[in-house]
Backbone as XML, in Angstrom:
<?xml version="1.0"?>
<chain id="A" units="angstrom">
  <residue number="1" name="UNK">
    <atom name="N" x="-10.904" y="-5.280" z="1.785"/>
    <atom name="CA" x="-11.736" y="-4.185" z="2.023"/>
    <atom name="C" x="-12.136" y="-3.444" z="0.793"/>
  </residue>
  <residue number="2" name="UNK">
    <atom name="N" x="-13.387" y="-3.047" z="0.575"/>
    <atom name="CA" x="-13.755" y="-2.287" z="-0.631"/>
    <atom name="C" x="-13.205" y="-0.911" z="-0.508"/>
  </residue>
  <residue number="3" name="UNK">
    <atom name="N" x="-13.204" y="-0.250" z="-1.672"/>
    <atom name="CA" x="-12.645" y="1.058" z="-1.835"/>
    <atom name="C" x="-13.451" y="2.089" z="-0.902"/>
  </residue>
  <residue number="4" name="UNK">
    <atom name="N" x="-14.693" y="1.932" z="-0.813"/>
    <atom name="CA" x="-15.543" y="2.849" z="-0.012"/>
    <atom name="C" x="-15.184" y="2.639" z="1.462"/>
  </residue>
  <residue number="5" name="UNK">
    <atom name="N" x="-15.009" y="1.423" z="1.789"/>
    <atom name="CA" x="-14.622" y="1.082" z="3.247"/>
    <atom name="C" x="-13.330" y="1.714" z="3.589"/>
  </residue>
  <residue number="6" name="UNK">
    <atom name="N" x="-12.419" y="1.596" z="2.722"/>
    <atom name="CA" x="-11.049" y="2.059" z="2.944"/>
    <atom name="C" x="-11.103" y="3.556" z="3.050"/>
  </residue>
  <residue number="7" name="UNK">
    <atom name="N" x="-11.911" y="4.259" z="2.222"/>
    <atom name="CA" x="-12.050" y="5.772" z="2.213"/>
    <atom name="C" x="-12.700" y="6.107" z="3.533"/>
  </residue>
  <residue number="8" name="UNK">
    <atom name="N" x="-13.704" y="5.341" z="3.987"/>
    <atom name="CA" x="-14.399" y="5.708" z="5.191"/>
    <atom name="C" x="-13.461" y="5.531" z="6.423"/>
  </residue>
  <residue number="9" name="UNK">
    <atom name="N" x="-12.683" y="4.544" z="6.407"/>
    <atom name="CA" x="-11.756" y="4.331" z="7.532"/>
    <atom name="C" x="-10.702" y="5.415" z="7.650"/>
  </residue>
  <residue number="10" name="UNK">
    <atom name="N" x="-10.069" y="5.757" z="6.455"/>
    <atom name="CA" x="-9.198" y="6.946" z="6.403"/>
    <atom name="C" x="-9.813" y="8.268" z="6.788"/>
  </residue>
  <residue number="11" name="UNK">
    <atom name="N" x="-10.991" y="8.493" z="6.241"/>
    <atom name="CA" x="-11.743" y="9.746" z="6.566"/>
    <atom name="C" x="-11.970" y="9.787" z="8.100"/>
  </residue>
  <residue number="12" name="UNK">
    <atom name="N" x="-12.556" y="8.675" z="8.656"/>
    <atom name="CA" x="-12.885" y="8.698" z="10.060"/>
    <atom name="C" x="-11.644" y="8.859" z="10.987"/>
  </residue>
  <residue number="13" name="UNK">
    <atom name="N" x="-10.600" y="8.190" z="10.598"/>
    <atom name="CA" x="-9.389" y="8.341" z="11.429"/>
    <atom name="C" x="-8.806" y="9.650" z="11.412"/>
  </residue>
  <residue number="14" name="UNK">
    <atom name="N" x="-8.697" y="10.322" z="10.156"/>
    <atom name="CA" x="-8.146" y="11.694" z="10.174"/>
    <atom name="C" x="-9.132" y="12.683" z="10.790"/>
  </residue>
  <residue number="15" name="UNK">
    <atom name="N" x="-10.443" y="12.518" z="10.605"/>
    <atom name="CA" x="-11.364" y="13.522" z="11.137"/>
    <atom name="C" x="-11.378" y="13.358" z="12.661"/>
  </residue>
  <residue number="16" name="UNK">
    <atom name="N" x="-11.294" y="12.262" z="13.271"/>
    <atom name="CA" x="-11.155" y="12.122" z="14.782"/>
    <atom name="C" x="-9.824" y="12.717" z="15.227"/>
  </residue>
  <residue number="17" name="UNK">
    <atom name="N" x="-8.766" y="12.542" z="14.469"/>
    <atom name="CA" x="-7.520" y="13.096" z="14.837"/>
    <atom name="C" x="-7.478" y="14.604" z="14.781"/>
  </residue>
  <residue number="18" name="UNK">
    <atom name="N" x="-8.258" y="15.186" z="13.927"/>
    <atom name="CA" x="-8.261" y="16.646" z="13.808"/>
    <atom name="C" x="-9.200" y="17.337" z="14.819"/>
  </residue>
  <residue number="19" name="UNK">
    <atom name="N" x="-10.184" y="16.688" z="15.243"/>
    <atom name="CA" x="-11.117" y="17.249" z="16.169"/>
    <atom name="C" x="-10.411" y="17.758" z="17.469"/>
  </residue>
  <residue number="20" name="UNK">
    <atom name="N" x="-10.579" y="19.016" z="17.666"/>
    <atom name="CA" x="-9.990" y="19.578" z="18.961"/>
    <atom name="C" x="-8.527" y="19.798" z="18.964"/>
  </residue>
  <residue number="21" name="UNK">
    <atom name="N" x="-7.864" y="19.623" z="17.798"/>
    <atom name="CA" x="-6.373" y="19.838" z="17.794"/>
    <atom name="C" x="-6.073" y="21.357" z="17.625"/>
  </residue>
  <residue number="22" name="UNK">
    <atom name="N" x="-4.807" y="21.676" z="17.612"/>
    <atom name="CA" x="-4.469" y="23.026" z="17.470"/>
    <atom name="C" x="-4.783" y="23.614" z="16.148"/>
  </residue>
  <residue number="23" name="UNK">
    <atom name="N" x="-4.932" y="22.888" z="15.053"/>
    <atom name="CA" x="-5.399" y="23.345" z="13.754"/>
    <atom name="C" x="-6.859" y="23.899" z="13.884"/>
  </residue>
  <residue number="24" name="UNK">
    <atom name="N" x="-7.723" y="23.077" z="14.537"/>
    <atom name="CA" x="-9.086" y="23.529" z="14.638"/>
    <atom name="C" x="-9.181" y="24.672" z="15.568"/>
  </residue>
  <residue number="25" name="UNK">
    <atom name="N" x="-8.444" y="24.723" z="16.637"/>
    <atom name="CA" x="-8.437" y="25.864" z="17.542"/>
    <atom name="C" x="-8.034" y="27.179" z="16.802"/>
  </residue>
  <residue number="26" name="UNK">
    <atom name="N" x="-7.005" y="27.020" z="16.014"/>
    <atom name="CA" x="-6.464" y="28.234" z="15.264"/>
    <atom name="C" x="-7.599" y="28.740" z="14.309"/>
  </residue>
  <residue number="27" name="UNK">
    <atom name="N" x="-8.249" y="27.791" z="13.628"/>
    <atom name="CA" x="-9.269" y="28.135" z="12.645"/>
    <atom name="C" x="-10.463" y="28.799" z="13.503"/>
  </residue>
  <residue number="28" name="UNK">
    <atom name="N" x="-10.757" y="28.301" z="14.567"/>
    <atom name="CA" x="-11.827" y="28.787" z="15.411"/>
    <atom name="C" x="-11.528" y="30.226" z="15.778"/>
  </residue>
  <residue number="29" name="UNK">
    <atom name="N" x="-10.288" y="30.488" z="16.173"/>
    <atom name="CA" x="-9.847" y="31.827" z="16.676"/>
    <atom name="C" x="-9.937" y="32.886" z="15.468"/>
  </residue>
  <residue number="30" name="UNK">
    <atom name="N" x="-9.403" y="32.369" z="14.263"/>
    <atom name="CA" x="-9.496" y="33.263" z="13.112"/>
    <atom name="C" x="-10.883" y="33.671" z="12.835"/>
  </residue>
  <residue number="31" name="UNK">
    <atom name="N" x="-11.830" y="32.682" z="12.904"/>
    <atom name="CA" x="-13.218" y="32.962" z="12.537"/>
    <atom name="C" x="-13.798" y="33.813" z="13.605"/>
  </residue>
  <residue number="32" name="UNK">
    <atom name="N" x="-13.523" y="33.575" z="14.907"/>
    <atom name="CA" x="-14.115" y="34.349" z="15.995"/>
    <atom name="C" x="-13.673" y="35.752" z="15.959"/>
  </residue>
  <residue number="33" name="UNK">
    <atom name="N" x="-12.416" y="35.923" z="15.535"/>
    <atom name="CA" x="-11.825" y="37.308" z="15.429"/>
    <atom name="C" x="-12.657" y="38.270" z="14.599"/>
  </residue>
  <residue number="34" name="UNK">
    <atom name="N" x="-13.156" y="37.722" z="13.506"/>
    <atom name="CA" x="-14.045" y="38.504" z="12.686"/>
    <atom name="C" x="-13.400" y="39.437" z="11.830"/>
  </residue>
  <residue number="35" name="UNK">
    <atom name="N" x="-12.107" y="39.406" z="11.657"/>
    <atom name="CA" x="-11.382" y="40.393" z="10.697"/>
    <atom name="C" x="-11.566" y="40.054" z="9.224"/>
  </residue>
  <residue number="36" name="UNK">
    <atom name="N" x="-11.882" y="38.758" z="8.990"/>
    <atom name="CA" x="-12.195" y="38.350" z="7.634"/>
    <atom name="C" x="-13.456" y="37.467" z="7.663"/>
  </residue>
  <residue number="37" name="UNK">
    <atom name="N" x="-14.117" y="37.271" z="6.568"/>
    <atom name="CA" x="-15.362" y="36.436" z="6.456"/>
    <atom name="C" x="-15.061" y="35.004" z="6.736"/>
  </residue>
  <residue number="38" name="UNK">
    <atom name="N" x="-16.149" y="34.260" z="7.215"/>
    <atom name="CA" x="-15.995" y="32.842" z="7.419"/>
    <atom name="C" x="-15.609" y="32.037" z="6.289"/>
  </residue>
  <residue number="39" name="UNK">
    <atom name="N" x="-16.063" y="32.437" z="5.083"/>
    <atom name="CA" x="-15.686" y="31.705" z="3.906"/>
    <atom name="C" x="-14.170" y="31.793" z="3.599"/>
  </residue>
  <residue number="40" name="UNK">
    <atom name="N" x="-13.554" y="33.008" z="3.898"/>
    <atom name="CA" x="-12.108" y="33.134" z="3.711"/>
    <atom name="C" x="-11.392" y="32.262" z="4.708"/>
  </residue>
  <residue number="41" name="UNK">
    <atom name="N" x="-11.824" y="32.174" z="5.910"/>
    <atom name="CA" x="-11.159" y="31.356" z="6.950"/>
    <atom name="C" x="-11.303" y="29.915" z="6.465"/>
  </residue>
  <residue number="42" name="UNK">
    <atom name="N" x="-12.471" y="29.489" z="6.079"/>
    <atom name="CA" x="-12.689" y="28.173" z="5.627"/>
    <atom name="C" x="-11.779" y="27.783" z="4.444"/>
  </residue>
  <residue number="43" name="UNK">
    <atom name="N" x="-11.809" y="28.575" z="3.417"/>
    <atom name="CA" x="-10.923" y="28.247" z="2.180"/>
    <atom name="C" x="-9.451" y="28.263" z="2.577"/>
  </residue>
  <residue number="44" name="UNK">
    <atom name="N" x="-9.057" y="29.252" z="3.312"/>
    <atom name="CA" x="-7.615" y="29.242" z="3.659"/>
    <atom name="C" x="-7.146" y="28.042" z="4.497"/>
  </residue>
  <residue number="45" name="UNK">
    <atom name="N" x="-8.029" y="27.802" z="5.541"/>
    <atom name="CA" x="-7.641" y="26.598" z="6.396"/>
    <atom name="C" x="-7.779" y="25.292" z="5.665"/>
  </residue>
  <residue number="46" name="UNK">
    <atom name="N" x="-8.786" y="25.178" z="4.764"/>
    <atom name="CA" x="-8.922" y="23.951" z="3.971"/>
    <atom name="C" x="-7.708" y="23.738" z="3.100"/>
  </residue>
  <residue number="47" name="UNK">
    <atom name="N" x="-7.296" y="24.831" z="2.423"/>
    <atom name="CA" x="-6.142" y="24.730" z="1.546"/>
    <atom name="C" x="-4.895" y="24.337" z="2.288"/>
  </residue>
  <residue number="48" name="UNK">
    <atom name="N" x="-4.720" y="24.935" z="3.479"/>
    <atom name="CA" x="-3.584" y="24.581" z="4.360"/>
    <atom name="C" x="-3.627" y="23.053" z="4.716"/>
  </residue>
  <residue number="49" name="UNK">
    <atom name="N" x="-4.752" y="22.613" z="5.082"/>
    <atom name="CA" x="-4.954" y="21.175" z="5.486"/>
    <atom name="C" x="-4.623" y="20.238" z="4.232"/>
  </residue>
  <residue number="50" name="UNK">
    <atom name="N" x="-5.107" y="20.698" z="3.078"/>
    <atom name="CA" x="-4.891" y="19.879" z="1.808"/>
    <atom name="C" x="-3.368" y="19.769" z="1.596"/>
  </residue>
  <residue number="51" name="UNK">
    <atom name="N" x="-2.717" y="20.981" z="1.704"/>
    <atom name="CA" x="-1.208" y="20.925" z="1.437"/>
    <atom name="C" x="-0.532" y="20.052" z="2.452"/>
  </residue>
  <residue number="52" name="UNK">
    <atom name="N" x="-0.854" y="20.212" z="3.747"/>
    <atom name="CA" x="-0.239" y="19.416" z="4.767"/>
    <atom name="C" x="-0.467" y="17.894" z="4.552"/>
  </residue>
  <residue number="53" name="UNK">
    <atom name="N" x="-1.736" y="17.568" z="4.051"/>
    <atom name="CA" x="-1.952" y="16.170" z="3.797"/>
    <atom name="C" x="-1.175" y="15.687" z="2.594"/>
  </residue>
  <residue number="54" name="UNK">
    <atom name="N" x="-0.998" y="16.474" z="1.558"/>
    <atom name="CA" x="-0.232" y="16.142" z="0.393"/>
    <atom name="C" x="1.236" y="15.914" z="0.783"/>
  </residue>
  <residue number="55" name="UNK">
    <atom name="N" x="1.760" y="16.752" z="1.697"/>
    <atom name="CA" x="3.138" y="16.540" z="2.178"/>
    <atom name="C" x="3.191" y="15.159" z="2.896"/>
  </residue>
  <residue number="56" name="UNK">
    <atom name="N" x="2.208" y="14.905" z="3.718"/>
    <atom name="CA" x="2.257" y="13.684" z="4.424"/>
    <atom name="C" x="2.116" y="12.486" z="3.528"/>
  </residue>
  <residue number="57" name="UNK">
    <atom name="N" x="1.398" y="12.636" z="2.445"/>
    <atom name="CA" x="1.259" y="11.373" z="1.552"/>
    <atom name="C" x="2.624" y="11.180" z="0.798"/>
  </residue>
  <residue number="58" name="UNK">
    <atom name="N" x="3.182" y="12.289" z="0.383"/>
    <atom name="CA" x="4.489" y="12.213" z="-0.365"/>
    <atom name="C" x="5.560" y="11.599" z="0.549"/>
  </residue>
  <residue number="59" name="UNK">
    <atom name="N" x="5.636" y="12.215" z="1.814"/>
    <atom name="CA" x="6.609" y="11.813" z="2.814"/>
    <atom name="C" x="6.376" y="10.333" z="3.119"/>
  </residue>
  <residue number="60" name="UNK">
    <atom name="N" x="5.119" y="9.924" z="3.242"/>
    <atom name="CA" x="4.796" y="8.505" z="3.576"/>
    <atom name="C" x="5.268" y="7.526" z="2.496"/>
  </residue>
  <residue number="61" name="UNK">
    <atom name="N" x="5.173" y="8.018" z="1.203"/>
    <atom name="CA" x="5.603" y="7.192" z="0.184"/>
    <atom name="C" x="7.177" y="7.024" z="0.134"/>
  </residue>
  <residue number="62" name="UNK">
    <atom name="N" x="7.797" y="8.201" z="0.503"/>
    <atom name="CA" x="9.310" y="8.114" z="0.478"/>
    <atom name="C" x="9.825" y="7.265" z="1.711"/>
  </residue>
  <residue number="63" name="UNK">
    <atom name="N" x="9.109" y="7.426" z="2.933"/>
    <atom name="CA" x="9.507" y="6.688" z="4.129"/>
    <atom name="C" x="9.309" y="5.218" z="3.975"/>
  </residue>
  <residue number="64" name="UNK">
    <atom name="N" x="8.237" y="4.923" z="3.304"/>
    <atom name="CA" x="7.804" y="3.538" z="2.992"/>
    <atom name="C" x="8.936" y="2.721" z="2.205"/>
  </residue>
  <residue number="65" name="UNK">
    <atom name="N" x="9.648" y="3.498" z="1.392"/>
    <atom name="CA" x="10.742" y="2.840" z="0.680"/>
    <atom name="C" x="11.945" y="2.531" z="1.497"/>
  </residue>
  <residue number="66" name="UNK">
    <atom name="N" x="12.066" y="3.189" z="2.667"/>
    <atom name="CA" x="13.243" y="3.109" z="3.478"/>
    <atom name="C" x="12.903" y="2.228" z="4.773"/>
  </residue>
  <residue number="67" name="UNK">
    <atom name="N" x="11.684" y="2.219" z="5.280"/>
    <atom name="CA" x="11.334" y="1.602" z="6.583"/>
    <atom name="C" x="10.083" y="0.828" z="6.440"/>
  </residue>
  <residue number="68" name="UNK">
    <atom name="N" x="10.041" y="-0.309" z="7.049"/>
    <atom name="CA" x="8.901" y="-1.118" z="6.991"/>
    <atom name="C" x="7.644" y="-0.489" z="7.668"/>
  </residue>
  <residue number="69" name="UNK">
    <atom name="N" x="6.400" y="-0.571" z="7.136"/>
    <atom name="CA" x="5.286" y="0.024" z="7.778"/>
    <atom name="C" x="5.144" y="-0.448" z="9.236"/>
  </residue>
  <residue number="70" name="UNK">
    <atom name="N" x="5.530" y="-1.704" z="9.601"/>
    <atom name="CA" x="5.405" y="-2.127" z="10.951"/>
    <atom name="C" x="6.299" y="-1.310" z="11.891"/>
  </residue>
  <residue number="71" name="UNK">
    <atom name="N" x="7.534" y="-1.145" z="11.450"/>
    <atom name="CA" x="8.523" y="-0.324" z="12.268"/>
    <atom name="C" x="8.056" y="1.127" z="12.371"/>
  </residue>
  <residue number="72" name="UNK">
    <atom name="N" x="7.531" y="1.638" z="11.220"/>
    <atom name="CA" x="7.048" y="3.022" z="11.279"/>
    <atom name="C" x="5.891" y="3.115" z="12.372"/>
  </residue>
  <residue number="73" name="UNK">
    <atom name="N" x="4.968" y="2.172" z="12.367"/>
    <atom name="CA" x="3.901" y="2.226" z="13.430"/>
    <atom name="C" x="4.465" y="2.169" z="14.839"/>
  </residue>
  <residue number="74" name="UNK">
    <atom name="N" x="5.482" y="1.289" z="15.055"/>
    <atom name="CA" x="6.132" y="1.228" z="16.404"/>
    <atom name="C" x="6.789" y="2.566" z="16.765"/>
  </residue>
  <residue number="75" name="UNK">
    <atom name="N" x="7.464" y="3.180" z="15.814"/>
    <atom name="CA" x="8.135" y="4.357" z="16.136"/>
    <atom name="C" x="7.164" y="5.505" z="16.386"/>
  </residue>
  <residue number="76" name="UNK">
    <atom name="N" x="6.097" y="5.516" z="15.503"/>
    <atom name="CA" x="5.057" y="6.607" z="15.708"/>
    <atom name="C" x="4.336" y="6.415" z="16.980"/>
  </residue>
  <residue number="77" name="UNK">
    <atom name="N" x="3.983" y="5.114" z="17.400"/>
    <atom name="CA" x="3.375" y="4.905" z="18.633"/>
    <atom name="C" x="4.170" y="5.297" z="19.813"/>
  </residue>
  <residue number="78" name="UNK">
    <atom name="N" x="5.493" y="4.946" z="19.720"/>
    <atom name="CA" x="6.426" y="5.318" z="20.824"/>
    <atom name="C" x="6.545" y="6.812" z="20.962"/>
  </residue>
  <residue number="79" name="UNK">
    <atom name="N" x="6.562" y="7.482" z="19.840"/>
    <atom name="CA" x="6.679" y="8.905" z="19.706"/>
    <atom name="C" x="5.413" y="9.603" z="20.408"/>
  </residue>
  <residue number="80" name="UNK">
    <atom name="N" x="4.216" y="9.055" z="20.219"/>
    <atom name="CA" x="2.958" y="9.537" z="20.784"/>
    <atom name="C" x="3.053" y="9.389" z="22.317"/>
  </residue>
  <residue number="81" name="UNK">
    <atom name="N" x="3.520" y="8.133" z="22.754"/>
    <atom name="CA" x="3.609" y="7.788" z="24.123"/>
    <atom name="C" x="4.565" y="8.836" z="24.809"/>
  </residue>
  <residue number="82" name="UNK">
    <atom name="N" x="5.701" y="9.116" z="24.189"/>
    <atom name="CA" x="6.649" y="9.894" z="24.816"/>
    <atom name="C" x="6.142" y="11.387" z="24.907"/>
  </residue>
  <residue number="83" name="UNK">
    <atom name="N" x="5.485" y="11.799" z="23.874"/>
    <atom name="CA" x="4.872" y="13.225" z="23.853"/>
    <atom name="C" x="3.812" y="13.295" z="25.076"/>
  </residue>
  <residue number="84" name="UNK">
    <atom name="N" x="3.020" y="12.234" z="25.139"/>
    <atom name="CA" x="1.992" y="12.217" z="26.158"/>
    <atom name="C" x="2.678" y="12.193" z="27.582"/>
  </residue>
  <residue number="85" name="UNK">
    <atom name="N" x="3.688" y="11.436" z="27.777"/>
    <atom name="CA" x="4.401" y="11.357" z="29.064"/>
    <atom name="C" x="5.036" y="12.758" z="29.343"/>
  </residue>
  <residue number="86" name="UNK">
    <atom name="N" x="5.625" y="13.310" z="28.327"/>
    <atom name="CA" x="6.250" y="14.648" z="28.539"/>
    <atom name="C" x="5.211" y="15.729" z="28.932"/>
  </residue>
  <residue number="87" name="UNK">
    <atom name="N" x="4.018" y="15.635" z="28.197"/>
    <atom name="CA" x="2.956" y="16.566" z="28.481"/>
    <atom name="C" x="2.448" y="16.339" z="29.899"/>
  </residue>
  <residue number="88" name="UNK">
    <atom name="N" x="2.242" y="15.117" z="30.326"/>
    <atom name="CA" x="1.806" y="14.875" z="31.748"/>
    <atom name="C" x="2.846" y="15.341" z="32.740"/>
  </residue>
  <residue number="89" name="UNK">
    <atom name="N" x="4.090" y="14.972" z="32.509"/>
    <atom name="CA" x="5.247" y="15.416" z="33.415"/>
    <atom name="C" x="5.185" y="16.876" z="33.482"/>
  </residue>
  <residue number="90" name="UNK">
    <atom name="N" x="5.190" y="17.643" z="32.323"/>
    <atom name="CA" x="5.174" y="19.112" z="32.336"/>
    <atom name="C" x="4.038" y="19.608" z="33.111"/>
  </residue>
  <residue number="91" name="UNK">
    <atom name="N" x="2.908" y="19.016" z="32.941"/>
    <atom name="CA" x="1.736" y="19.507" z="33.575"/>
    <atom name="C" x="1.536" y="19.298" z="35.056"/>
  </residue>
  <residue number="92" name="UNK">
    <atom name="N" x="2.409" y="18.343" z="35.575"/>
    <atom name="CA" x="2.475" y="18.015" z="37.003"/>
    <atom name="C" x="3.510" y="18.751" z="37.804"/>
  </residue>
  <residue number="93" name="UNK">
    <atom name="N" x="4.537" y="19.276" z="37.104"/>
    <atom name="CA" x="5.583" y="20.066" z="37.764"/>
    <atom name="C" x="5.034" y="21.295" z="38.288"/>
  </residue>
  <residue number="94" name="UNK">
    <atom name="N" x="5.409" y="21.743" z="39.538"/>
    <atom name="CA" x="4.962" y="22.944" z="40.011"/>
    <atom name="C" x="5.734" y="24.123" z="39.320"/>
  </residue>
  <residue number="95" name="UNK">
    <atom name="N" x="5.002" y="25.200" z="39.084"/>
    <atom name="CA" x="5.503" y="26.399" z="38.398"/>
    <atom name="C" x="6.055" y="27.296" z="39.540"/>
  </residue>
  <residue number="96" name="UNK">
    <atom name="N" x="7.093" y="27.995" z="39.084"/>
    <atom name="CA" x="7.797" y="28.892" z="40.052"/>
    <atom name="C" x="7.141" y="30.311" z="40.010"/>
  </residue>
</chain>
């Protein structure tokens, strides 16, 4: 895969993962609140995302030395399935 294709795949995957998540909702709320300007919200939230991504890259490099990428994919997939099941179960329980 060419470098541009790799970058496009990573960008698309992360972009789709971020759409509608709690980070975007928090940013939306800060912006809608109007206590600070939109550029301040943008810069602060972009810096936070950059730092979070940097931590992810460093952690990924460290974990890759200890665990095979295939095992990591399986564990991550199982984790997402468990979180989804827990969310569905919690959403189906009657509230008192």
